[in-house]
MIFIFI-445150 format. One record per residue (C-alpha): residue number from 1; residue in one letter; x, y, z. Coordinates in Angstrom, 2 decimals. Layout:
N
NUM:a:X:Y:Z
...
//
This chain:
708
1:m:96.95:-29.44:-13.50
2:t:98.72:-31.18:-10.68
3:l:97.00:-32.18:-7.44
4:s:98.87:-29.51:-5.51
5:d:97.80:-26.86:-8.08
6:a:94.20:-28.01:-7.72
7:l:94.32:-27.82:-3.96
8:f:95.87:-24.36:-4.14
9:f:93.11:-23.21:-6.51
10:i:90.38:-24.59:-4.19
11:l:91.92:-22.94:-1.14
12:c:92.15:-19.59:-2.93
13:h:88.53:-19.89:-4.01
14:i:87.41:-20.65:-0.44
15:f:89.49:-17.75:0.86
16:y:87.90:-15.48:-1.74
17:i:84.36:-16.59:-0.76
18:i:85.12:-16.00:2.93
19:k:86.42:-12.51:2.18
20:i:83.33:-11.69:0.11
21:k:81.04:-12.89:2.89
22:e:83.00:-10.89:5.45
23:k:82.80:-7.81:3.21
24:n:79.06:-8.30:2.70
25:k:78.62:-8.83:6.44
26:i:80.54:-5.57:7.13
27:m:78.47:-3.74:4.56
28:a:75.25:-5.17:6.01
29:n:76.41:-4.27:9.49
30:n:77.23:-0.73:8.34
31:e:73.77:-0.45:6.83
32:k:72.27:-1.59:10.15
33:i:74.41:0.94:12.03
34:n:73.28:3.72:9.71
35:r:69.68:2.61:10.24
36:i:70.26:2.59:14.04
37:n:71.52:6.19:13.91
38:d:68.58:7.28:11.76
39:l:66.08:5.58:14.10
40:i:67.70:7.17:17.16
41:d:67.42:10.63:15.61
42:l:63.80:10.12:14.59
43:l:62.68:8.57:17.90
44:n:64.41:11.25:19.97
45:k:62.60:13.93:17.96
46:a:59.34:12.07:18.47
47:s:60.00:11.82:22.20
48:q:60.69:15.56:22.37
49:a:57.32:16.26:20.74
50:y:55.57:13.63:22.85
51:y:56.72:14.90:26.24
52:s:57.39:18.58:25.85
53:e:55.37:20.42:23.23
54:e:52.02:22.01:23.91
55:s:49.53:23.34:21.41
56:e:45.91:24.40:21.35
57:s:45.41:23.57:17.68
58:g:45.90:19.82:17.66
59:t:48.60:17.36:18.53
60:q:52.17:18.26:17.67
61:e:53.38:14.66:17.91
62:i:55.27:13.65:14.77
63:m:54.13:10.02:15.00
64:s:51.57:7.94:16.83
65:n:52.37:5.65:19.77
66:y:51.65:2.79:17.39
67:e:54.38:3.92:14.99
68:y:56.80:4.82:17.79
69:d:56.54:1.36:19.34
70:a:57.14:-0.33:15.98
71:l:60.27:1.76:15.28
72:y:61.47:1.32:18.88
73:d:61.20:-2.46:18.56
74:e:63.14:-2.33:15.27
75:l:65.86:-0.25:16.92
76:n:66.13:-2.60:19.84
77:k:66.46:-5.61:17.53
78:l:69.15:-3.96:15.41
79:q:71.14:-2.96:18.48
80:q:71.08:-6.54:19.75
81:e:72.19:-7.87:16.34
82:t:75.09:-5.40:15.95
83:g:76.09:-4.85:19.57
84:y:76.01:-1.10:18.76
85:t:73.99:1.01:21.26
86:p:74.95:4.70:21.28
87:e:74.62:6.71:24.50
88:n:71.74:8.78:23.13
89:s:69.61:5.79:22.12
90:p:66.03:5.97:23.50
91:t:66.42:2.36:24.64
92:n:68.65:3.82:27.37
93:y:66.03:6.32:28.46
94:v:62.59:4.79:28.43
95:g:60.06:7.49:29.28
96:t:62.53:10.38:29.34
97:d:60.85:13.77:29.60
98:t:62.47:16.99:28.49
99:t:60.57:19.44:30.63
100:d:62.56:22.65:30.71
101:g:60.67:24.97:32.98
102:v:61.86:28.02:34.88
103:g:63.28:25.96:37.76
104:k:66.90:25.07:38.26
105:k:68.36:21.74:37.20
106:e:68.81:19.37:40.11
107:a:70.39:15.94:40.52
108:h:68.08:13.20:41.82
109:e:68.95:11.70:45.19
110:y:67.89:8.30:43.78
111:p:68.31:8.03:39.98
112:m:65.27:6.91:37.98
113:l:66.35:4.10:35.72
114:s:64.39:2.78:32.78
115:l:62.23:-0.36:32.74
116:p:62.22:-3.13:30.14
117:k:58.93:-3.31:28.25
118:s:57.02:-5.87:26.26
119:k:53.66:-6.45:24.62
120:n:53.83:-10.15:25.48
121:i:52.33:-11.39:28.75
122:t:54.72:-14.31:28.83
123:d:57.60:-11.86:29.32
124:l:55.84:-10.56:32.45
125:i:55.37:-14.10:33.71
126:k:59.01:-14.92:33.12
127:w:60.19:-11.74:34.88
128:a:57.89:-12.33:37.88
129:d:59.65:-15.66:38.40
130:g:57.03:-16.92:40.85
131:r:57.52:-14.08:43.32
132:d:54.78:-11.89:44.79
133:i:54.23:-8.91:42.50
134:n:52.08:-5.78:42.21
135:l:50.31:-4.95:38.96
136:s:49.37:-1.31:38.40
137:f:48.33:1.10:35.66
138:k:51.11:2.82:33.76
139:e:49.94:6.41:33.95
140:d:50.42:8.59:30.85
141:g:51.71:11.83:32.27
142:s:55.11:13.01:33.45
143:t:57.10:11.47:36.30
144:v:58.04:13.79:39.17
145:v:59.74:13.21:42.52
146:a:58.50:14.77:45.79
147:t:60.84:15.08:48.79
148:y:59.60:15.64:52.36
149:d:61.58:16.61:55.45
150:n:60.16:16.99:58.92
151:g:56.64:16.69:57.57
152:r:56.87:19.34:54.89
153:l:57.35:19.23:51.13
154:t:60.83:20.55:50.46
155:k:61.15:20.03:46.72
156:l:59.44:18.70:43.60
157:v:61.63:17.73:40.63
158:t:60.78:16.43:37.14
159:r:62.25:13.18:35.85
160:g:64.54:14.79:33.25
161:n:67.01:12.16:32.01
162:g:66.62:10.06:35.13
163:h:69.70:11.52:36.80
164:i:69.03:15.31:36.56
165:g:65.61:16.96:36.44
166:t:64.08:20.42:36.78
167:n:62.97:21.83:40.15
168:i:59.26:22.76:39.90
169:t:58.53:23.20:43.61
170:h:56.93:26.56:42.80
171:l:54.06:24.65:41.08
172:a:53.40:22.21:43.95
173:s:50.45:24.18:45.40
174:a:48.50:23.78:42.16
175:i:48.95:19.98:41.94
176:g:46.17:17.99:43.53
177:g:46.98:14.95:45.65
178:l:50.36:16.41:46.62
179:p:50.07:17.42:50.29
180:v:52.30:20.27:51.41
181:q:52.39:18.89:54.96
182:i:52.23:15.27:56.14
183:p:52.28:13.55:59.53
184:e:55.53:11.68:58.63
185:k:58.41:13.61:60.21
186:g:61.38:11.77:58.71
187:h:63.09:12.12:55.35
188:m:60.84:10.76:52.60
189:v:61.22:10.51:48.80
190:v:58.12:9.73:46.72
191:r:58.09:9.03:43.01
192:g:54.86:9.43:41.07
193:e:53.15:10.62:37.90
194:a:51.83:14.14:37.36
195:l:48.82:13.97:35.08
196:i:45.57:15.62:34.05
197:t:42.47:13.39:34.08
198:y:40.28:13.10:31.02
199:s:37.35:14.81:32.76
200:d:39.49:17.79:33.83
201:f:41.12:17.90:30.38
202:n:37.73:18.06:28.64
203:a:36.44:20.61:31.13
204:y:39.50:22.84:30.57
205:n:39.17:22.69:26.78
206:e:35.48:23.54:27.07
207:a:35.96:26.33:29.59
208:t:38.84:28.03:27.78
209:g:37.92:27.26:24.19
210:a:41.27:25.57:23.72
211:e:41.75:22.47:21.58
212:y:44.59:20.60:23.23
213:a:45.05:17.18:21.62
214:n:45.23:15.08:24.78
215:p:45.84:15.38:28.56
216:r:49.56:14.76:28.28
217:n:49.88:17.49:25.60
218:l:48.27:19.94:28.00
219:l:50.36:18.70:30.94
220:a:53.64:19.36:29.13
221:g:53.14:23.13:29.11
222:t:51.64:22.97:32.59
223:l:54.87:21.72:34.14
224:n:56.83:24.35:32.18
225:s:54.84:27.22:33.73
226:d:56.43:29.86:35.92
227:s:53.45:30.28:38.21
228:a:51.06:28.01:40.13
229:d:48.28:30.56:39.52
230:k:48.51:30.01:35.79
231:i:47.90:26.26:35.96
232:i:45.49:25.80:38.84
233:d:42.50:25.72:36.47
234:r:44.08:22.78:34.65
235:h:43.82:20.63:37.81
236:p:47.04:18.59:37.50
237:v:47.18:15.72:40.03
238:f:49.89:13.53:41.52
239:r:49.72:9.71:41.54
240:p:52.51:8.09:43.61
241:f:53.76:4.79:42.30
242:k:56.84:4.27:44.52
243:l:57.88:5.20:48.02
244:v:61.58:5.42:47.19
245:y:62.95:6.14:50.65
246:l:61.64:6.62:54.16
247:t:63.57:7.05:57.38
248:d:64.39:3.54:58.66
249:g:62.03:1.95:61.14
250:v:58.94:4.07:60.47
251:l:57.05:1.28:58.71
252:g:58.18:-1.42:61.10
253:v:58.17:-5.02:59.89
254:n:56.51:-4.10:56.57
255:h:59.19:-1.60:55.64
256:y:60.20:-3.58:52.54
257:n:56.73:-4.42:51.22
258:w:55.78:-2.30:48.14
259:s:52.04:-2.51:48.87
260:s:52.52:-1.57:52.54
261:r:54.42:1.50:51.40
262:m:51.53:2.43:49.13
263:e:49.08:2.01:52.03
264:h:51.33:4.20:54.17
265:l:51.24:6.91:51.48
266:q:47.47:6.65:51.32
267:s:47.19:7.12:55.08
268:m:49.07:10.40:54.68
269:g:46.63:11.82:52.15
270:f:48.14:10.63:48.87
271:t:46.17:8.79:46.16
272:p:48.55:6.15:44.81
273:v:48.22:4.60:41.38
274:e:45.60:1.84:41.25
275:y:47.25:-1.53:41.85
276:e:46.65:-5.20:42.74
277:l:48.90:-7.44:44.85
278:l:49.34:-10.91:43.34
279:k:50.70:-13.41:45.89
280:l:52.14:-15.81:43.32
281:s:54.51:-17.56:45.69
282:k:51.65:-19.48:47.29
283:y:50.67:-21.27:44.07
284:s:51.92:-23.59:41.34
285:q:53.47:-22.26:38.13
286:d:50.31:-22.92:36.12
287:k:48.24:-21.05:38.68
288:q:50.73:-18.20:38.68
289:e:50.44:-17.75:34.94
290:e:46.65:-17.87:35.21
291:m:46.67:-15.20:37.97
292:i:48.82:-12.79:35.93
293:k:46.78:-13.26:32.77
294:t:43.51:-12.78:34.68
295:a:44.79:-9.61:36.40
296:v:46.06:-8.15:33.12
297:k:42.68:-8.87:31.49
298:e:40.77:-7.21:34.36
299:f:42.87:-4.06:34.15
300:t:42.56:-4.07:30.34
301:d:38.79:-4.60:30.45
302:k:38.44:-1.69:32.87
303:v:40.18:0.62:30.40
304:n:38.08:-0.73:27.49
305:a:34.92:-0.10:29.45
306:g:35.90:3.53:30.16
307:g:36.15:2.79:33.90
308:i:39.23:4.93:34.54
309:d:39.51:8.71:34.29
310:d:43.31:8.81:34.34
311:p:45.10:8.62:30.97
312:v:47.05:5.33:30.93
313:d:49.17:3.66:28.25
314:g:49.87:0.24:29.72
315:l:50.61:-1.63:32.94
316:v:53.62:-2.04:35.23
317:i:54.59:-4.97:37.47
318:c:57.03:-4.69:40.35
319:y:58.18:-7.03:43.11
320:e:56.40:-6.86:46.46
321:d:59.72:-7.43:48.18
322:e:61.51:-4.09:47.85
323:e:64.68:-5.48:49.39
324:y:64.89:-8.17:46.72
325:a:64.16:-5.59:43.98
326:a:66.90:-3.28:45.24
327:a:69.45:-6.13:45.15
328:g:69.27:-6.46:41.35
329:s:72.11:-5.41:39.11
330:v:72.22:-1.73:38.09
331:t:73.83:-0.11:35.05
332:q:73.94:3.54:33.99
333:h:70.42:3.28:32.58
334:h:68.74:0.11:33.78
335:a:67.88:-1.66:37.03
336:t:67.11:-5.33:36.35
337:r:64.57:-5.74:39.17
338:a:63.04:-2.25:39.28
339:g:59.94:-3.28:37.35
340:y:58.60:-4.38:34.00
341:a:56.33:-2.35:31.68
342:f:53.58:-3.97:29.66
343:k:52.24:-2.17:26.56
344:w:48.92:-3.29:25.10
345:q:48.90:-4.84:21.69
346:d:47.10:-2.29:19.50
347:e:44.11:-3.85:17.88
348:t:44.04:-2.64:14.28
349:a:41.06:-2.55:11.92
350:e:41.14:-1.94:8.17
351:t:38.36:0.18:6.68
352:t:37.47:2.55:3.85
353:l:37.12:6.35:4.04
354:r:33.60:7.57:3.25
355:e:34.16:11.31:3.60
356:i:36.10:13.98:5.41
357:e:34.00:16.12:7.76
358:w:35.51:19.55:8.43
359:s:34.73:20.38:12.07
360:c:34.79:24.11:12.79
361:a:35.95:25.22:16.22
362:i:37.58:28.15:17.87
363:n:41.14:27.87:16.59
364:a:40.93:25.60:13.59
365:i:38.84:23.75:11.03
366:t:39.75:20.15:11.86
367:p:39.55:17.26:9.40
368:v:37.63:14.25:10.77
369:a:37.67:10.93:8.91
370:i:34.27:9.27:8.54
371:f:34.71:5.63:7.53
372:d:32.91:2.30:7.25
373:p:32.17:1.22:10.91
374:v:34.66:-1.21:12.49
375:q:34.84:-3.04:15.81
376:l:37.75:-2.04:18.04
377:e:38.35:-2.92:21.69
378:g:34.72:-4.01:22.05
379:t:33.12:-0.83:20.58
380:t:31.97:0.33:17.16
381:v:34.16:3.07:15.69
382:k:33.25:5.08:12.59
383:r:35.08:8.41:12.94
384:a:38.53:9.65:13.96
385:s:40.06:13.09:14.13
386:l:42.95:13.71:11.76
387:c:44.07:16.71:13.83
388:n:45.45:19.05:11.10
389:i:46.69:19.31:7.53
390:s:50.22:18.24:8.48
391:e:48.86:14.96:9.93
392:c:46.86:14.35:6.76
393:r:50.00:14.90:4.65
394:r:52.08:12.61:6.87
395:l:49.55:9.81:6.62
396:g:48.82:10.38:2.92
397:i:45.06:10.89:3.36
398:g:43.17:11.04:0.08
399:d:39.52:11.48:-0.83
400:k:36.64:8.97:-0.62
401:g:37.85:5.37:-0.99
402:t:41.16:5.79:0.79
403:k:42.06:2.64:2.71
404:l:42.64:3.33:6.42
405:s:44.17:1.45:9.38
406:i:42.51:2.47:12.65
407:i:43.48:1.83:16.26
408:k:42.23:3.11:19.61
409:a:45.16:4.99:21.09
410:n:45.54:4.01:24.77
411:k:42.40:1.92:24.13
412:i:40.34:5.12:24.22
413:i:40.80:7.54:21.34
414:p:40.21:6.33:17.73
415:k:43.26:7.20:15.61
416:c:44.27:6.64:12.01
417:v:47.81:5.22:11.82
418:k:48.10:4.35:8.13
419:a:46.47:5.34:4.85
420:d:46.58:4.22:1.21
421:s:44.99:6.78:-1.05
422:n:46.19:5.14:-4.29
423:g:47.59:8.45:-5.49
424:s:44.67:10.76:-4.69
425:w:45.02:13.73:-2.32
426:l:42.59:15.20:0.18
427:s:40.41:18.05:-1.09
428:i:40.81:20.96:1.31
429:p:37.84:23.35:1.47
430:v:38.52:26.91:0.30
431:h:35.45:28.27:2.11
432:c:34.45:27.89:5.77
433:p:31.65:25.30:6.10
434:v:29.82:27.61:8.58
435:c:30.13:31.22:7.46
436:g:31.38:30.78:3.88
437:a:34.41:33.02:4.35
438:d:37.73:32.14:2.77
439:t:39.90:29.59:4.51
440:e:43.66:29.67:4.80
441:i:46.36:27.25:5.91
442:i:48.58:28.74:8.60
443:t:51.66:27.34:10.27
444:s:51.44:27.09:14.07
445:e:54.32:27.90:16.40
446:s:55.25:24.24:16.48
447:g:55.32:23.96:12.65
448:a:51.99:22.19:12.07
449:e:49.83:23.25:9.13
450:v:46.36:24.17:10.33
451:l:43.28:25.13:8.31
452:t:41.49:28.24:9.66
453:c:38.59:30.52:8.81
454:t:39.63:34.08:7.96
455:n:36.45:35.57:9.42
456:p:37.13:36.66:13.03
457:l:33.37:36.83:13.67
458:c:32.58:33.32:12.39
459:f:30.17:31.93:14.93
460:a:31.64:28.46:14.64
461:k:34.63:29.86:16.52
462:q:32.23:30.51:19.40
463:i:30.47:27.14:19.51
464:k:32.36:25.87:22.57
465:k:31.63:29.15:24.31
466:l:27.95:28.76:23.44
467:v:27.95:25.20:24.80
468:r:29.21:26.56:28.11
469:f:26.70:29.44:27.91
470:v:23.71:27.05:27.85
471:s:25.23:24.39:30.16
472:k:23.82:23.44:33.56
473:d:26.48:25.57:35.24
474:g:25.64:28.51:32.92
475:f:22.16:29.56:31.84
476:n:20.94:25.97:32.06
477:v:18.86:25.82:28.86
478:v:17.45:22.36:29.52
479:g:17.58:19.88:26.65
480:l:19.72:22.06:24.35
481:s:22.72:19.99:23.22
482:k:25.82:20.90:21.25
483:a:24.27:19.18:18.19
484:n:21.10:21.32:18.60
485:l:23.23:24.45:18.79
486:q:25.14:23.52:15.67
487:d:21.84:22.90:13.89
488:l:20.48:26.30:14.94
489:i:23.63:27.93:13.61
490:a:23.68:25.94:10.37
491:g:20.02:26.85:9.73
492:e:20.79:30.54:10.44
493:y:18.24:30.68:13.26
494:i:20.83:32.21:15.59
495:k:24.19:33.93:15.22
496:n:25.05:34.66:18.84
497:e:23.95:34.34:22.48
498:i:21.47:37.23:22.16
499:d:19.73:35.64:19.17
500:l:19.38:32.46:21.21
501:l:17.79:34.13:24.23
502:r:15.46:36.13:21.95
503:l:14.47:33.10:19.87
504:p:11.05:32.76:21.60
505:e:10.07:36.28:20.55
506:a:11.41:35.74:17.01
507:i:9.27:32.63:16.70
508:t:6.23:34.44:18.12
509:q:6.62:37.25:15.56
510:d:7.25:34.93:12.63
511:a:5.49:31.52:12.74
512:s:7.43:30.33:9.70
513:i:10.55:30.05:11.89
514:a:8.85:27.46:14.11
515:h:7.55:25.52:11.10
516:s:10.95:25.60:9.40
517:l:12.77:24.44:12.53
518:a:10.22:21.72:13.27
519:r:10.81:20.18:9.84
520:r:14.59:19.75:10.41
521:d:15.95:16.29:11.21
522:g:15.77:15.53:14.90
523:w:13.31:18.30:15.67
524:g:9.53:18.51:15.62
525:g:6.73:20.70:16.99
526:r:7.10:19.45:20.54
527:s:10.88:19.96:20.49
528:v:10.50:23.53:19.36
529:g:7.90:24.18:22.08
530:n:10.16:22.66:24.74
531:l:13.05:24.83:23.50
532:i:10.97:28.00:23.80
533:d:9.94:27.12:27.37
534:a:13.52:26.21:28.33
535:i:14.91:29.51:27.01
536:r:12.29:31.59:28.81
537:t:13.03:29.76:32.07
538:a:16.79:30.17:31.59
539:r:16.53:33.95:31.30
540:k:16.06:34.05:35.09
541:v:19.65:33.31:36.07
542:n:21.72:33.69:39.21
543:a:24.69:36.07:39.13
544:e:27.32:33.38:39.59
545:s:26.00:31.39:36.62
546:f:25.77:34.57:34.56
547:l:29.51:35.29:35.04
548:y:30.46:31.66:34.41
549:a:28.43:31.56:31.17
550:l:30.37:34.47:29.70
551:c:33.31:32.10:29.19
552:i:35.86:34.55:30.50
553:p:39.31:32.91:30.44
554:m:40.36:31.51:33.84
555:c:37.00:32.58:35.34
556:g:35.17:29.46:36.53
557:h:32.67:29.09:39.36
558:d:35.27:29.59:42.09
559:v:36.40:32.93:40.66
560:s:32.84:34.02:40.01
561:r:31.86:33.19:43.59
562:k:34.86:35.03:45.06
563:l:33.98:38.16:43.02
564:l:30.36:38.13:44.12
565:e:31.30:37.51:47.74
566:t:33.54:40.59:47.62
567:y:31.21:43.08:45.84
568:p:27.59:43.92:46.59
569:s:26.11:43.12:43.16
570:l:26.75:41.73:39.73
571:v:26.60:45.18:38.19
572:d:29.23:46.40:40.67
573:v:31.56:43.61:39.57
574:i:30.98:44.53:35.90
575:v:31.54:48.28:36.44
576:k:34.85:47.63:38.20
577:a:35.93:45.10:35.57
578:e:35.34:47.66:32.81
579:d:37.29:50.33:34.70
580:a:40.80:50.19:33.16
581:d:42.33:51.81:36.24
582:y:40.77:49.50:38.86
583:t:43.26:47.00:40.35
584:g:41.32:45.56:43.29
585:f:40.61:42.12:41.78
586:e:44.16:40.88:42.20
587:d:44.00:41.43:45.94
588:i:41.16:38.90:46.34
589:e:42.39:35.64:47.84
590:g:42.36:32.91:45.21
591:i:42.31:35.25:42.24
592:g:45.68:36.94:42.01
593:s:47.29:39.00:39.27
594:v:47.03:36.47:36.39
595:k:43.29:35.81:36.69
596:a:42.63:39.49:37.42
597:a:44.46:40.46:34.21
598:a:42.43:37.92:32.17
599:l:39.20:39.25:33.69
600:k:40.12:42.85:32.90
601:e:41.25:42.06:29.39
602:w:37.91:40.43:28.62
603:f:35.78:43.24:29.98
604:v:37.61:46.11:28.28
605:n:36.78:44.56:24.89
606:e:33.98:46.67:23.37
607:r:32.25:43.67:21.79
608:n:32.12:41.91:25.14
609:q:30.74:45.07:26.81
610:i:27.91:45.22:24.24
611:l:27.12:41.54:24.85
612:v:26.92:42.04:28.63
613:r:24.67:45.11:28.29
614:q:22.28:43.22:26.00
615:l:22.20:40.21:28.32
616:l:21.41:42.37:31.34
617:k:18.41:43.84:29.48
618:i:17.05:40.41:28.62
619:c:17.77:38.53:31.86
620:d:16.30:38.58:35.32
621:i:19.35:38.42:37.59
622:i:19.19:36.67:40.95
623:e:21.88:38.37:43.05
624:y:24.38:36.25:44.91
625:s:23.69:35.63:48.55
626:k:26.40:34.09:50.68
627:a:24.83:31.38:52.81
628:d:25.37:31.46:56.53
629:t:28.05:29.01:57.54
630:g:26.67:26.04:59.45
631:n:28.31:23.03:61.05
632:k:26.24:20.04:59.87
633:c:29.14:18.74:57.81
634:n:31.88:20.16:60.01
635:g:35.17:18.26:59.82
636:l:33.90:15.72:57.25
637:t:35.33:15.00:53.82
638:f:33.06:14.00:50.94
639:v:33.53:12.81:47.35
640:i:30.62:13.28:44.90
641:t:30.21:11.15:41.79
642:g:27.44:10.48:39.25
643:d:24.25:12.46:38.65
644:v:22.23:14.28:41.31
645:h:18.50:14.95:41.35
646:t:17.57:17.10:44.37
647:y:20.30:19.62:43.60
648:k:20.69:21.58:40.34
649:n:24.07:19.99:39.83
650:r:27.07:18.64:41.76
651:n:28.47:22.14:42.21
652:e:25.35:23.12:44.14
653:l:25.71:20.07:46.39
654:k:29.39:20.91:46.89
655:a:28.52:24.48:47.81
656:y:26.05:23.24:50.43
657:i:28.62:20.91:52.01
658:e:31.21:23.65:52.17
659:s:28.67:26.09:53.64
660:e:28.14:23.56:56.44
661:g:31.84:23.26:57.24
662:g:32.57:20.20:55.13
663:k:35.18:19.51:52.47
664:v:34.72:18.02:48.97
665:t:37.62:16.35:47.17
666:g:37.91:14.69:43.77
667:s:39.17:11.23:44.75
668:v:38.48:8.63:47.42
669:s:41.18:8.08:50.08
670:k:41.42:6.95:53.70
671:n:40.65:10.55:54.65
672:t:37.25:10.36:52.91
673:d:34.23:10.04:55.25
674:y:31.49:9.58:52.65
675:l:31.20:8.86:48.93
676:i:27.93:10.28:47.60
677:n:26.69:8.20:44.66
678:n:23.08:7.54:43.73
679:d:24.22:4.31:42.04
680:i:25.44:2.61:45.22
681:g:25.87:-0.75:43.50
682:s:28.04:0.70:40.75
683:t:31.36:-1.00:39.94
684:s:33.04:2.31:39.16
685:g:36.57:3.05:40.29
686:k:35.42:5.34:43.10
687:n:32.93:2.81:44.48
688:k:35.54:0.05:44.33
689:k:38.09:2.21:46.10
690:a:35.53:3.20:48.76
691:k:34.69:-0.44:49.46
692:e:38.37:-1.35:49.70
693:l:38.99:1.43:52.24
694:g:35.77:0.95:54.18
695:v:34.44:4.37:53.19
696:e:30.64:4.56:53.52
697:i:28.79:5.02:50.19
698:i:25.53:6.97:50.55
699:s:22.87:8.13:48.14
700:e:21.84:11.75:47.75
701:d:18.62:11.09:49.67
702:t:20.57:9.54:52.57
703:f:22.88:12.54:52.59
704:n:19.89:14.89:52.83
705:k:18.47:12.92:55.74
706:k:21.79:12.93:57.60
707:f:22.98:16.47:56.93
708:h:19.92:18.70:56.47
//
């Protein structure tokens, strides 16, 4: 072989290798592009479920936040590697909601562009770039935009895709913290988060017997409603996080300060998202990093300690200088200086499944994983709801010995995100753990498989109603907890509310009942005696509490009070409610047609009529008496938090304040005159906010001295 032949052979070989590499690169790139398209489809479906679907029988999300974030990060990395980012990629629409209510679609005056996000604090430090920033909670609800003109709310629009949303102005009157009228007379655009607090979420589930998975799940259907009357009992609230536009000159020299704008909103009756201004520009780079890390830790610790009632899923930083922020580059989907989102790193713990507890409730028999205790976010965790059969199948939950990965979703709710059953499969009970009737797996409207009891009279389906029945706001059976009630049911001591109220007589007639109950775990002779006394005391009940305890859908204390203020007696209310032809309830201010229909539907049920008749025979009813209106609290606004001791409960204290011309709200603002809290030195969010705003914190005893 000549030299030229050898060189030709070498060149051909090199060319061949280059072509093979190029082909492999193209094939690898094609595989990445296919993976990108698959991820986009999956994540968009997950986003649809996350933001829009509502169910009473457990979450309808198709993946956890933990899994979503991992897949999102994979997608983002692949897009950067290939340069391929389709228009429908979720990286273009961070936080998109798909609310599709009855309102018309409407273009936003100022588009809402997505924020970059990270789980690394160093990315926040880099983005801050030594400028003054504000750090705030990233609320886990649904973004809405409120527009005001000449002092009045003119429209409320959902986020939609950031450019076009749905007009839900018809729901504004039911959303707390969203004033219909403000002192500002110019044109104003406010962006904020609509949400339902954990306390209101839990109260709604308890009051209605629903089993919504989380506050955001309940909120989704709330914003899709066609009537404010239908959602008022859910207590949605509005938390502003940006004053987008305000007529020039109104704020004076501080017009372009983000924190000044938040203060201005607060002065007009809004309750902005909780935030902290970090004046980084005054300090060295090392000090700046320390300040950001310290602030992030303080916000994180507050969530870990349960010190915030709002559902949150991270933090957001934004520049204090709004003019500088607005000068950043803007694309179709992103604004480089609009803000930066920080997602917490999910702390994961590995553990072993001990057993599955099947928790019976109104709408489903829910699987709950009981596992070897683990430490997560500073607390001991040993159980986590698995929601439904579909979730168990998705995770691959098996029987005892299954290896589990557990996180605390949003640092609050224990959640299983991964399981290794080594080939075993979960044993699903064929009989109801409470009544023994057959179980069946049904498919909910959203497609989830749910285990249910076939017995419509299974008392486990009534447990939440019974909890409300004996609560402080109901019959007030002192010392009787949900666990006690479940024990009484499991031991077949009671089957319904009547059995409970007649338990003292049953024990008197048959001493073996008391002996049997006293021998059960957690009981004893003294406990049984206390229960008997508590039940006898509870049978003397006021009319308002009687109505509330019946657990009539959409009939809380406010509705009960309005009914009793309108009619002369409890019996008169009941007689009219049972009359199929009577239509007077819907004319009562604050009740309306929807609540009136729910009230009538409950009372025309024969089983409910029998229950009411039996209760009236057993109970000593204290008729409602409307207190004379005084003026000792006239013109004053109060917030009540914590336990009370001189009043039966906080509702009784609220009723007194209102009877004396005062007003009680749920959150502290500049319009609050007094925060009533017996723990004056508490570091709770309300106390902290009161101190920041100069609102006087008083104990219950001090209140009584001032206003009685």
